[in-house]
C-alpha positions in Angstrom: -172.8 90.5 94.1 -170.0 88.6 95.3 -170.4 86.2 92.2 -170.1 89.0 90.0 -167.3 90.1 91.3 -165.4 86.7 92.0 -165.7 86.2 88.1 -164.8 89.5 87.0 -161.5 89.1 88.9 -161.1 85.5 87.9 -161.2 86.7 83.8 -159.0 89.8 84.6 -155.9 86.9 86.1 -156.5 84.4 83.5 -154.4 86.3 81.3 -153.5 85.2 77.7 -156.6 86.7 75.8 -157.9 90.1 74.7 -160.3 90.1 77.4 -157.9 90.0 80.2 -155.5 92.4 78.8 -158.2 95.0 78.7 -158.8 95.0 82.4 -157.1 97.6 84.9 -158.0 97.1 89.0 -157.1 99.5 91.7 -158.5 100.0 95.2 -158.4 101.4 98.3 -158.9 100.1 102.2 -159.4 103.1 104.6 -160.4 103.0 108.6 -159.4 102.1 112.4 -160.5 103.0 115.8 -161.4 106.0 117.5 -162.2 107.5 121.4 -164.1 109.9 121.6 -164.4 111.7 124.6 -167.4 114.0 124.8 -168.8 116.3 127.0 -171.7 114.7 127.0 -174.2 117.4 128.4 -177.1 116.2 126.4 -176.4 112.6 126.2 -178.3 111.3 129.5 -177.7 107.7 130.6 -174.1 107.5 129.0 -170.7 107.7 130.1 -168.3 110.8 128.7 -166.3 108.2 126.6 -167.3 106.5 123.5 -165.4 103.9 121.0 -166.3 103.8 117.5 -164.7 103.3 114.1 -163.3 106.2 112.4 -162.1 107.0 108.6 -160.2 109.5 107.0 -162.8 109.5 104.1 -166.4 111.0 103.7 -168.0 107.7 105.5 -168.5 106.6 108.8 -166.6 103.6 110.1 -164.5 103.0 107.3 -164.4 102.3 103.2 -163.1 99.8 101.0 -163.5 99.6 97.4 -162.8 98.1 94.4 -162.4 100.3 91.0 -162.3 98.3 87.6 -162.3 99.6 83.7 -162.2 97.5 80.7 -161.3 99.0 77.2 -161.5 97.1 73.8 -158.7 96.4 71.8 -159.6 99.0 69.2 -159.8 101.6 72.1 -163.3 102.5 71.2 -165.6 101.0 74.1 -165.2 100.1 77.9 -166.8 99.6 80.9 -165.7 101.3 84.6 -167.4 100.5 87.8 -166.7 101.0 91.6 -167.7 98.4 94.2 -167.8 100.2 97.8 -168.5 98.5 101.4 -168.4 100.9 103.8 -170.2 101.9 107.3 -174.2 102.5 107.2 -174.4 106.3 106.2 -177.9 106.8 109.1 -178.3 108.8 112.0 -176.8 112.3 113.4 -173.1 112.2 112.7 -172.7 108.4 112.7 -175.1 107.9 115.7 -178.4 106.9 116.3 -180.8 108.3 119.2 -183.6 107.2 120.8 -185.9 109.6 122.2 -188.7 109.2 125.0 -192.5 109.1 123.2 -194.1 111.3 125.8 -191.3 113.8 126.7 -189.3 113.8 123.8 -186.1 113.7 125.8 -182.9 111.7 124.5 -183.2 108.1 126.2 -180.3 106.3 124.5 -177.3 107.0 122.2 -175.0 105.2 119.9 -172.7 104.9 117.0 -174.1 103.3 113.9 -171.7 101.5 111.8 -173.3 98.8 109.8 -171.6 97.4 106.9 -173.3 98.2 103.2 -171.9 97.2 100.0 -172.8 98.6 96.6 -172.0 99.7 93.2 -171.0 103.7 93.3 -171.0 103.8 89.9 -170.9 101.2 86.8 -171.4 103.1 83.1 -170.7 102.1 79.9 -168.8 103.9 77.0 -168.2 104.3 73.7 -166.0 106.7 71.7 -167.3 108.1 68.3 -165.8 109.9 65.1 -162.2 109.2 66.0 -162.5 110.6 69.6 -164.3 113.5 69.0 -166.7 112.3 71.4 -167.7 109.8 73.7 -170.8 108.8 75.1 -171.2 107.5 78.8 -174.1 105.5 79.7 -175.3 104.2 83.1 -174.7 105.6 86.5 -172.3 107.8 85.6 -169.3 109.5 87.6 -166.3 110.7 85.2 -165.1 113.5 87.7 -163.7 115.1 84.4 -165.1 118.4 85.7 -164.0 118.5 89.3 -163.5 122.1 90.6 -159.7 123.0 91.0 -160.1 124.0 95.0 -158.9 121.3 97.6 -162.2 122.5 100.0 -165.2 122.0 98.1 -163.4 119.8 95.2 -166.3 118.4 93.5 -168.8 118.9 90.4 -172.3 118.7 89.7 -172.9 115.1 91.0 -173.6 111.7 89.5 -176.5 109.7 88.0 -178.1 107.4 86.3 -178.7 108.2 82.5 -176.4 109.8 79.5 -173.1 111.9 79.6 -171.7 112.9 76.4 -168.4 114.4 75.7 -167.3 116.4 73.4 -163.1 117.2 72.5 -163.9 119.8 69.5 -160.1 121.2 69.9 -157.1 120.7 71.5 -157.4 121.0 75.5 -160.8 122.1 75.7 -163.7 119.5 76.9 -167.6 120.0 76.8 -170.0 117.9 78.6 -173.7 117.3 78.2 -175.8 115.3 80.6 -179.3 114.2 81.5 -179.9 111.7 84.7 -182.8 110.4 86.4 -183.1 108.5 89.7 -186.7 107.9 89.4 -188.5 104.7 88.6 -192.2 104.7 87.3 -194.6 102.9 89.4 -198.2 102.5 88.4 -199.2 104.9 90.7 -199.2 108.8 90.9 -197.1 108.8 93.9 -194.0 107.8 92.1 -194.6 109.5 88.4 -192.3 112.1 90.0 -192.4 115.3 88.4 -190.1 118.4 86.9 -187.6 117.4 89.5 -187.2 113.5 88.4 -184.7 114.4 85.8 -181.4 116.4 85.9 -179.7 118.3 83.2 -175.7 119.2 83.6 -173.9 121.1 81.3 -170.1 121.3 81.8 -166.7 122.5 80.4 -162.6 121.9 81.0 -160.1 123.9 79.5 -156.5 123.4 79.9 -153.3 125.6 79.1 -150.5 123.6 79.6 -147.8 124.3 82.2 -150.0 127.6 82.8 -153.7 127.3 84.3 -156.8 125.0 83.7 -160.5 126.3 83.8 -163.5 124.2 84.7 -167.3 124.9 85.2 -170.6 123.7 85.0 -174.2 124.4 85.5 -176.9 121.7 86.7 -181.0 122.1 86.8 -183.0 121.2 89.7 -183.8 117.4 90.3 -183.1 114.5 92.0 -179.2 115.5 92.0 -180.1 118.5 94.5 -180.4 122.3 94.0 -179.8 123.9 91.1 -176.1 124.9 90.7 -173.3 127.0 88.7 -169.9 126.9 89.6 -166.8 128.3 88.0 -162.9 127.1 89.1 -159.3 128.6 88.2 -156.3 126.6 88.7 -152.6 128.0 88.4 -150.2 125.5 86.9 -147.3 127.6 86.3 -145.2 126.1 89.2 -144.5 122.5 89.9 -144.3 122.8 94.0 -147.5 124.8 94.1 -151.0 124.5 94.1 -153.0 127.2 93.7 -157.1 127.7 93.0 -160.5 129.8 93.7 -163.9 128.5 92.7 -167.0 130.3 92.7 -170.1 127.9 93.2 -173.8 129.4 93.0 -177.2 127.1 94.6 -180.9 127.9 94.1 -180.7 129.5 90.7 -184.5 129.4 90.0 -185.3 131.5 93.4 -181.6 133.1 93.9 -183.3 136.4 95.1 -185.1 134.8 97.8 -182.9 131.0 98.7 -179.7 131.8 96.9 -176.3 130.2 98.4 -173.1 131.1 97.7 -169.8 130.3 98.2 -166.1 131.1 97.4 -163.3 129.1 98.1 -159.5 129.7 97.8 -156.4 126.8 98.6 -152.9 127.1 98.1 -150.2 124.7 99.1 -146.3 124.5 98.3 -143.7 121.6 98.8 -141.0 123.7 97.4 -140.1 126.1 100.2 -138.2 123.7 102.6 -137.1 120.0 101.8 -139.9 117.6 103.2 -142.5 120.5 104.4 -145.6 121.0 102.9 -148.1 124.0 103.6 -151.5 124.2 103.4 -154.1 127.1 103.2 -157.6 127.4 102.4 -160.3 130.0 102.8 -164.1 129.9 102.1 -167.1 132.4 102.3 -170.4 131.6 102.0 -173.8 133.8 101.7 -177.1 133.3 101.6 -180.0 135.3 100.3 -182.3 134.4 103.7 -182.7 136.5 106.2 -183.7 134.1 108.9 -183.6 130.2 108.3 -185.1 127.8 110.1 -183.1 125.6 112.3 -184.5 122.7 114.8 -188.1 124.8 114.4 -186.8 128.1 115.2 -185.9 131.1 112.9 -182.5 131.9 113.4 -180.6 135.1 112.2 -178.4 134.1 109.0 -175.0 135.2 108.9 -171.7 134.6 106.8 -170.2 131.4 106.7 -166.5 132.2 107.1 -164.1 128.9 107.0 -160.2 129.3 107.5 -158.1 126.0 107.2 -154.3 126.0 107.9 -152.1 122.6 107.9 -148.6 122.0 107.1 -146.7 118.6 107.5 -143.2 117.6 107.3 -142.0 114.6 105.5 -138.9 113.1 107.8 -136.5 109.6 107.5 -136.8 110.1 103.6 -140.7 110.2 103.5 -141.4 107.1 106.1 -142.5 109.4 109.1 -144.5 112.2 108.5 -146.0 114.2 111.4 -148.6 116.9 110.5 -151.3 119.3 112.1 -154.4 120.8 110.7 -156.0 124.0 112.1 -159.8 125.0 111.1 -161.6 127.9 112.1 -165.7 128.2 111.3 -168.1 130.9 112.1 -171.5 130.6 110.6 -171.2 127.1 110.3 -171.1 123.7 111.5 -169.0 120.5 111.7 -170.9 117.5 110.7 -169.5 116.8 107.2 -170.4 114.2 105.2 -169.6 110.9 107.4 -170.1 112.9 110.8 -167.9 112.6 113.9 -166.8 109.2 112.4 -164.8 110.6 109.6 -162.0 113.1 109.6 -162.0 113.7 106.1 -160.0 117.0 106.2 -160.8 119.4 103.1 -164.5 118.8 103.7 -165.2 119.1 107.3 -168.1 121.5 107.0 -168.7 122.4 103.2 -172.3 121.9 102.2 -173.7 121.4 105.7 -173.6 124.9 107.2 -176.8 126.1 108.7 -175.7 130.1 108.2 -176.0 130.4 111.7 -174.7 133.4 113.7 -174.7 131.0 117.0 -172.5 128.8 115.4 -168.7 129.1 115.8 -166.0 126.6 116.5 -162.3 125.9 116.3 -160.8 122.5 115.5 -157.1 121.5 115.8 -155.8 117.7 114.4 -152.3 116.6 115.4 -151.4 113.7 113.7 -148.2 111.3 112.6 -148.3 108.8 109.4 -145.8 106.0 109.2 -145.6 105.3 105.2 -144.7 102.0 104.2 -144.9 103.5 100.6 -146.1 106.9 99.6 -149.8 105.6 99.2 -150.4 103.1 102.2 -149.3 104.2 105.9 -150.6 104.0 109.5 -152.2 107.2 111.2 -152.4 107.9 115.0 -153.6 111.3 115.5 -156.4 113.5 117.8 -158.9 115.7 117.2 -159.7 118.8 119.3 -162.9 120.4 119.0 -164.0 123.5 120.9 -167.6 125.1 120.1 -166.9 129.0 121.0 -170.5 129.8 120.2 -174.4 128.9 121.9 -174.6 125.8 119.5 -172.8 122.1 119.5 -171.1 122.1 116.0 -169.8 118.2 116.0 -171.3 116.0 118.6 -171.4 115.3 122.4 -172.9 118.4 123.2 -171.5 122.2 123.6 -167.8 122.8 124.7 -164.5 121.0 124.4 -164.7 117.7 122.7 -161.9 115.5 121.8 -161.0 112.2 119.9 -157.7 110.0 119.6 -157.5 107.5 117.0 -155.3 105.1 115.0 -156.2 104.2 111.3 -154.7 102.6 108.3 -155.3 103.8 104.8 -153.8 102.5 101.5 -154.6 102.4 97.7 -153.3 100.0 95.4 
């Protein structure tokens, strides 16, 4: 992969040819160091303080990526890919745990931060009928049908296969995809079943300067449980974001195992010069009366998530203090990236147990020093307090904290 990347960059920088002129590149770097001060009730034979890499992105340790796109001279075909290097996503919240084989008790704990590098997506595309239809093929992830809220802010997922995109009328876009993540081996164990493929249908409609609608449906398969979602964003005010999303999962057995999530987010940057306010609320419900958690039947409960944030750009946007507050009932905090990821907007989504014993508050103060709007150094803290009987973050039930410093930039 290193040779491929070097070759692509060399060609892009050679200049003078149609090939080089068709390439565009951008990238991201994000990561730093965190000091975790933990309650440590369950982690034996360890001090109460850990040092580990940390990131704002949804991963453990750090993330660096290069995104490239090529378009031919007639604008009818091209390719897109993203190469990522990041900490390994394994272990509990970025933590590895050794257990005693005889007693089952925890013997040793550590943070897992091994490096992995991979193509996150890589697909080619062609347009047909003067742009009416576009076909994407490969490992597809186009982001055209993402929900408009800032708490879930996702779609039906990407995969290996084909994505047909139609633009039948102005402002309306339709998507139809078929994905599979399976190979066929000469063994019945690897042939897969009905879940070896996934179908996706999606739409997006924009009324300029007024509203945007997005939605989608996914069948059960290797991308996850079946799902349908609908999202609305108001576009009538330049300084304001306002969006709502409804999401439904496990559709084929919804009466017994269905999950519903509702999101609403609001942000405003025009009230006071330099001040931006963020508000969000999420309500989750499950059709299950009880859920099996850690081998025990636990009564299900509503998942309620309230999020508020405020940031103030001072000194012409160079110095930006910020404060985020989260309150969650009926859920836990191990979002993608675990303890080593801030990932402010998706701190608990998709990972709640609907457990009535889970409840917590989290406060995250930070200060950014911005050398450019898209590049900054950040110093901050995480103050996490469990209010229920169960540990929802890391380090044992109670008050757990971290201080961190990181660098993030997009180019």
